[in-house]
C-alpha positions in Angstrom: -35.0 18.5 26.2 -34.3 22.2 25.7 -33.9 23.3 22.1 -31.1 25.7 21.8 -31.2 28.4 19.2 -28.3 30.5 18.2 -28.4 33.9 16.5 -25.7 34.1 13.9 -22.1 33.3 13.1 -19.8 35.5 15.2 -16.2 36.3 14.2 -13.3 36.4 16.7 -13.5 40.2 16.5 -17.2 40.2 17.5 -16.5 37.7 20.3 -13.7 39.8 21.6 -15.9 42.9 21.7 -18.5 41.0 23.7 -16.0 39.6 26.0 -14.5 43.0 26.8 -17.6 44.0 28.7 -17.8 40.8 30.8 -16.4 39.9 34.2 -12.7 39.2 33.8 -10.8 36.1 35.0 -8.7 36.3 38.1 -5.7 34.7 39.8 -3.6 33.6 36.9 -0.9 31.1 37.9 1.9 29.3 36.1 1.9 25.6 36.6 5.4 24.4 37.4 6.6 21.1 35.8 10.0 19.5 36.7 11.7 16.3 36.0 11.6 16.6 32.2 14.9 18.4 31.6 14.7 21.7 29.7 11.7 20.7 27.7 8.4 22.7 27.7 5.1 21.4 29.0 2.0 22.8 27.5 -1.5 21.9 26.1 -2.3 20.1 29.4 -5.5 18.4 30.6 -7.2 19.6 33.8 -6.3 17.5 36.8 -8.2 14.2 37.1 -8.1 11.5 39.8 -6.3 8.3 39.1 -5.6 5.7 41.7 -6.5 8.2 44.5 -4.5 11.2 43.5 -4.8 14.1 41.0 -2.9 13.7 37.7 -2.3 16.1 34.8 -1.4 14.8 31.4 0.7 17.2 29.4 2.4 17.7 26.1 6.2 17.6 26.6 8.6 18.8 23.8 11.7 20.8 23.1 11.2 24.4 22.1 12.6 23.8 18.6 10.6 20.6 17.8 7.0 19.4 17.1 7.9 15.8 18.2 6.3 15.5 21.6 5.5 13.0 24.3 2.6 12.9 26.7 3.7 12.5 30.4 1.5 12.0 33.4 2.4 14.4 36.2 1.6 14.3 40.0 1.9 17.2 42.5 4.8 17.0 44.9 5.3 20.1 47.1 3.7 22.4 44.6 5.5 21.2 41.6 4.3 18.6 39.1 6.7 15.8 38.4 6.4 12.7 36.1 4.6 9.9 37.9 6.9 7.0 38.6 6.1 4.0 36.5 3.4 5.7 34.4 3.5 5.2 30.6 4.9 7.9 28.3 2.8 8.1 25.1 4.1 9.4 21.8 1.3 11.9 21.3 0.4 15.6 21.3 -2.4 17.5 23.1 -3.8 14.9 25.5 -7.4 14.8 26.7 -9.5 12.5 28.9 -13.0 11.6 29.8 -14.8 8.9 31.8 -17.2 6.5 30.0 -19.0 3.8 32.0 -16.5 4.4 34.8 -13.6 3.7 32.5 -10.8 6.2 31.8 -10.7 7.1 28.1 -7.6 9.1 27.1 -6.5 10.4 23.7 -4.1 12.6 21.9 -2.7 13.4 18.5 -0.3 11.1 16.8 2.0 12.4 14.0 3.5 10.3 11.3 5.2 10.8 7.9 2.6 12.0 5.4 1.8 9.1 3.0 1.7 11.4 -0.1 3.5 14.7 0.6 7.2 13.8 1.1 8.9 15.6 4.0 5.5 16.6 5.6 3.7 15.1 8.6 0.3 13.7 8.9 -1.7 13.3 12.1 -4.6 11.5 13.6 -6.3 11.2 17.0 -5.6 8.0 18.9 -7.7 6.7 21.8 -6.9 4.6 24.8 -9.0 3.0 27.5 -8.5 1.3 30.8 -9.5 1.2 34.5 -6.5 3.5 35.2 -3.5 5.1 33.6 -1.4 2.0 34.3 -3.5 -0.3 32.1 -4.4 2.0 29.2 -4.7 0.1 25.9 -5.1 1.6 22.5 -8.6 0.8 21.1 -9.5 3.3 18.3 -8.3 6.1 16.2 -9.9 8.9 14.1 -9.4 9.6 10.4 -6.1 10.8 9.1 -5.9 14.6 9.3 -8.4 15.1 12.2 -7.5 16.6 15.5 -10.0 17.6 18.3 -12.0 14.4 18.3 -13.8 14.2 21.7 -16.2 11.9 23.5 -18.8 12.4 26.3 -21.1 10.0 28.1 -24.6 11.3 27.9 -27.4 11.1 30.5 -29.0 8.0 28.7 -25.7 6.1 28.6 -25.1 6.8 24.9 -21.9 8.5 23.8 -21.7 11.9 22.1 -18.9 12.3 19.5 -17.5 15.7 18.6 -15.4 15.8 15.5 -13.4 18.4 13.6 -13.0 17.7 9.9 -10.8 19.9 7.7 -10.7 20.3 4.0 -13.6 19.8 1.7 -16.1 19.2 4.5 -14.8 21.4 7.3 -12.6 24.0 5.6 -10.0 25.2 8.1 -11.8 23.3 10.8 -15.4 23.0 12.0 -17.1 21.0 14.7 -19.3 18.0 13.9 -21.6 16.0 16.2 -23.1 12.5 16.3 -24.1 9.9 18.9 -23.2 6.2 19.2 -24.6 3.5 21.6 -21.2 2.4 22.9 -17.4 2.8 22.4 -17.5 -0.3 20.2 -19.5 1.6 17.6 -16.8 4.3 17.2 -15.6 3.9 13.6 -13.8 6.0 11.0 -17.1 6.1 8.9 -19.2 7.2 11.9 -16.7 10.0 12.6 -16.4 11.1 9.0 -20.2 11.2 8.5 -21.0 13.3 11.6 -23.0 16.3 10.6 -21.4 19.7 11.2 -22.9 22.0 13.8 -24.6 24.8 11.8 -23.5 28.4 11.8 -20.6 28.3 14.2 -17.5 29.5 12.3 -16.8 31.7 9.3 -14.8 30.1 6.5 -11.8 32.3 7.3 -11.7 31.2 11.0 -11.7 27.8 12.6 -12.3 26.0 15.9 -12.6 22.8 17.8 -13.9 21.1 20.9 -11.5 20.5 23.7 -13.5 19.2 26.7 -17.2 18.4 26.7 -19.1 18.3 30.1 -22.4 16.6 30.7 -24.5 19.2 32.5 -27.1 18.7 35.2 -30.0 19.1 32.8 -28.6 16.7 30.1 -27.2 19.4 27.9 -23.5 19.2 26.9 -21.3 22.2 27.9 -18.4 22.3 25.4 -15.1 24.0 26.2 -13.4 24.7 22.9 -11.3 27.1 21.0 -11.9 29.6 18.1 -9.0 30.8 16.1 -8.0 33.1 13.3 -5.0 34.5 11.3 -4.2 38.2 11.2 -2.9 40.0 8.2 0.7 39.2 9.1 -0.1 35.5 9.3 0.1 35.3 13.1 -2.3 32.9 14.9 -4.8 33.9 17.5 -6.5 31.2 19.7 -9.2 32.0 22.2 -10.9 29.6 24.7 -14.6 29.6 24.2 -17.7 27.7 25.4 -21.1 26.8 24.0 -24.0 24.5 24.9 -25.2 21.6 22.8 -28.5 19.8 22.9 -27.6 16.1 22.3 -31.1 15.3 21.1 -31.3 17.8 18.3 -27.7 19.0 17.7 -28.9 22.6 18.5 -26.3 24.9 19.9 -26.0 28.2 21.7 -23.9 31.1 20.6 -20.2 30.8 21.4 -18.7 33.1 24.0 -15.1 33.7 25.0 -14.0 33.0 28.5 -10.4 34.4 28.5 -7.7 35.9 26.3 -3.9 35.7 26.4 -3.7 39.0 28.2 -5.6 37.6 31.2 -2.8 35.2 31.9 0.7 35.9 33.1 3.4 37.0 30.6 5.6 34.2 29.4 7.6 32.6 26.6 6.3 31.7 23.1 7.4 28.8 20.9 7.5 31.1 17.9 6.6 34.8 17.4 3.4 33.9 15.5 2.1 31.9 18.5 2.3 34.7 21.1 -1.5 35.1 21.2 -2.4 31.4 21.6 -4.5 30.1 24.5 -5.3 26.4 23.9 -8.1 25.3 26.2 -7.0 22.2 28.2 -9.8 21.6 30.7 -12.2 23.1 33.2 -12.6 22.1 36.9 -16.0 23.4 38.2 -16.0 24.5 41.8 -18.9 24.5 44.3 -18.7 28.3 44.8 -19.8 29.1 41.2 -16.3 29.6 39.9 -14.2 27.3 37.6 -10.5 26.8 37.1 -9.5 26.9 33.4 -6.3 25.0 32.6 -4.6 26.0 29.3 -1.6 25.8 27.1 -0.1 29.2 26.6 1.8 30.2 23.4 2.9 26.6 22.8 5.5 27.0 25.5 4.0 26.7 29.0 0.9 25.9 31.0 -1.2 28.1 33.3 -4.5 28.1 35.1 -6.9 30.9 35.8 -10.1 31.3 37.8 -13.3 32.3 35.9 -17.0 32.5 36.6 -18.3 28.9 35.9 -19.3 29.3 32.2 -21.7 26.3 32.3 -24.0 27.4 35.1 -25.9 29.6 32.6 -26.7 26.6 30.4 -27.9 24.5 33.4 -30.4 27.2 34.2 -31.8 27.0 30.7 -35.5 26.1 30.7 
């Protein structure tokens, strides 16, 4: 297996400078959701097939609230509408993967903080089933952890990407471990996953959004890297890197889009105007890929980019 070696930690400013000289994304498009009243849909998954048709899971919430639901949408005449009879999950920021042919879907659950009165806590909750219609909750991550992700590896084992915050992860860093099966996914396993080395500065943070098993056995990770500016506004950028599942070695991160590459639109709050939250990537046979993303915590768009994972599959 290839051993990946990265050079050094890169800040958002350095990553933006590198991105400025690269081929830019094309064909930005707003994804139209109907059937949910005046609520926003953002932080979506890429489309995935369920019972023979493409489905998008999306975070649905009112503009003035953080209390959201995850709906499953299907395309009807160019618009995405809630699928009739599909469950509605009380979660934020949905994601999916397939493990041993089974659908695994997760999201972030919020709850009253057990210590800090009036504040919210959160955890990642995971469901599994042969299809959306029979999803059953089977596991959850530690309290306070978002961006927990799973990927089935070439040998049938399961890669686990974590994102601790606080004493271990600061504002948020990515961890990695492997387990033999879903039954081995425990709070202790997640908490003990070693951090990937040299990825984020302590002032910035990031997480994994969608890992892809690549043709050569490496894992291509779609994620995000984020920072605050001096005014306290947030800046989120979609990024990718490759991970060697045998060694935990990683490549340097690189950005694949910025907010200005998408169409203008609304923002949930002024401090979220420059937020692109990586939802998922669909790789196309022609060497391009469609990036699906939540935009400014208020809407969803997709954009076409050069397939960012091809370079890792060509690694010797």
